[in-house]
C-alpha positions as CSV (number, residue, x, y, z in Angstrom):
1,M,84.0,-26.2,241.4
2,P,87.5,-27.8,241.4
3,E,87.4,-27.7,245.2
4,L,84.3,-29.9,245.1
5,Q,86.1,-32.4,242.8
6,H,89.1,-32.4,245.1
7,T,86.9,-32.9,248.2
8,F,85.0,-35.7,246.4
9,S,88.3,-37.3,245.5
10,R,89.3,-37.4,249.2
11,H,85.9,-38.8,250.1
12,R,86.1,-41.5,247.4
13,K,89.5,-42.6,248.7
14,Y,88.3,-42.8,252.3
15,I,85.1,-44.8,251.3
16,I,87.1,-47.2,249.2
17,Y,89.4,-47.8,252.1
18,L,86.5,-48.5,254.3
19,L,84.9,-50.8,251.8
20,S,88.2,-52.8,251.5
21,I,88.3,-53.1,255.3
22,F,84.7,-54.3,255.3
23,V,85.4,-56.9,252.6
24,F,88.5,-58.1,254.5
25,C,86.5,-58.4,257.7
26,W,83.7,-60.2,255.8
27,G,86.2,-62.7,254.6
28,I,87.9,-63.5,257.9
29,T,85.2,-63.1,260.6
30,P,82.1,-65.1,261.4
31,Y,80.0,-62.0,261.2
32,K,79.3,-62.2,257.5
33,P,75.8,-60.8,257.5
34,V,77.0,-57.7,259.5
35,F,79.8,-56.9,257.1
36,A,77.6,-57.8,254.0
37,G,75.2,-55.2,255.3
38,L,78.0,-52.7,255.7
39,I,79.3,-53.5,252.2
40,L,75.9,-53.1,250.6
41,G,75.0,-49.9,252.5
42,T,78.4,-48.3,251.9
43,S,78.3,-49.2,248.2
44,I,74.9,-47.5,247.8
45,S,76.0,-44.6,249.9
46,F,79.1,-44.1,247.7
47,F,76.9,-44.3,244.6
48,N,74.5,-41.6,246.1
49,H,77.5,-39.4,247.0
50,W,78.8,-39.7,243.5
51,L,75.4,-39.0,242.1
52,M,75.0,-35.9,244.3
53,V,78.4,-34.5,243.2
54,N,77.5,-35.0,239.5
55,R,74.2,-33.3,240.0
56,M,75.9,-30.4,241.8
57,N,78.3,-30.0,238.8
58,R,75.3,-29.9,236.5
59,F,73.5,-27.5,238.8
60,S,76.6,-25.2,238.8
61,N,77.0,-25.3,235.1
62,A,73.3,-24.5,234.5
63,I,73.5,-21.5,236.9
64,D,76.7,-20.3,235.1
65,K,75.0,-20.5,231.7
66,G,71.7,-19.0,233.0
67,E,69.7,-22.1,232.1
68,K,66.8,-23.6,233.9
69,V,67.9,-25.7,236.9
70,R,66.5,-29.2,237.4
71,S,66.3,-31.1,240.7
72,L,69.2,-32.5,242.5
73,G,67.9,-36.1,242.2
74,T,66.5,-36.7,245.7
75,L,64.1,-39.3,244.4
76,S,66.8,-41.4,242.7
77,R,68.9,-41.3,245.9
78,M,66.0,-42.3,248.0
79,A,65.1,-45.1,245.6
80,S,68.6,-46.5,245.7
81,A,68.5,-46.5,249.5
82,G,65.1,-48.2,249.4
83,L,66.6,-50.8,247.0
84,A,69.4,-51.5,249.5
85,A,66.8,-51.9,252.3
86,L,64.7,-54.2,250.1
87,I,67.7,-56.4,249.3
88,A,68.6,-56.6,253.0
89,L,65.0,-57.5,253.9
90,R,64.8,-60.1,251.1
91,Y,68.0,-61.9,252.3
92,P,68.0,-61.4,256.1
93,E,70.2,-64.5,256.6
94,H,72.9,-63.1,254.4
95,I,72.6,-59.3,255.0
96,H,71.9,-57.6,258.3
97,I,69.3,-54.7,257.8
98,I,70.6,-52.5,260.7
99,F,74.1,-52.6,259.4
100,T,72.9,-51.9,255.9
101,V,71.3,-48.7,257.2
102,L,74.5,-47.8,259.0
103,G,76.3,-48.4,255.8
104,L,73.9,-46.0,254.0
105,M,75.1,-43.3,256.4
106,T,78.8,-44.0,255.8
107,S,79.3,-41.2,253.3
108,Y,77.7,-38.7,255.7
109,F,80.1,-39.8,258.4
110,V,83.1,-39.5,256.0
111,I,81.9,-36.0,255.0
112,M,81.6,-34.9,258.6
113,I,85.0,-36.4,259.7
114,D,86.7,-34.9,256.7
115,F,85.2,-31.5,257.4
116,F,86.3,-31.5,261.0
117,I,89.8,-32.6,260.1
118,H,90.2,-29.9,257.5
119,F,88.6,-27.3,259.9
120,L,91.2,-28.2,262.6
121,I,94.0,-28.1,260.0
122,N,93.0,-24.7,258.8
123,K,92.4,-23.4,262.3
124,T,95.9,-24.4,263.5
125,G,97.4,-23.1,260.3
126,E,95.9,-19.7,260.9
127,E,97.2,-19.5,264.5
128,R,100.9,-19.8,263.4
């Protein structure tokens, strides 16, 4: 499980960098609804990613102890994504809905990019 914590630590760093870029762009560009949607979606995406990692830790601990395993919290993650969509729909002049949905997918993009980077690093390391 330490590998999961290390991976999440990298993901957290990347997502916070992205959020800081989005906030900076929100402040200096005229596209405030676009970047507000990205900020909202990415924030909820980061929360869902954190929630999933915590649930995976609990799941692993329960398996190790031989206890009964609860769900991984799909409903709570869907509810938070729905909340982000409702906020964007309630304030369309301030938050762009399409970019909110793109922001909700940010953690998945970060996970995929991180996977490919580490896959390529490990592959080139094995060839030497």
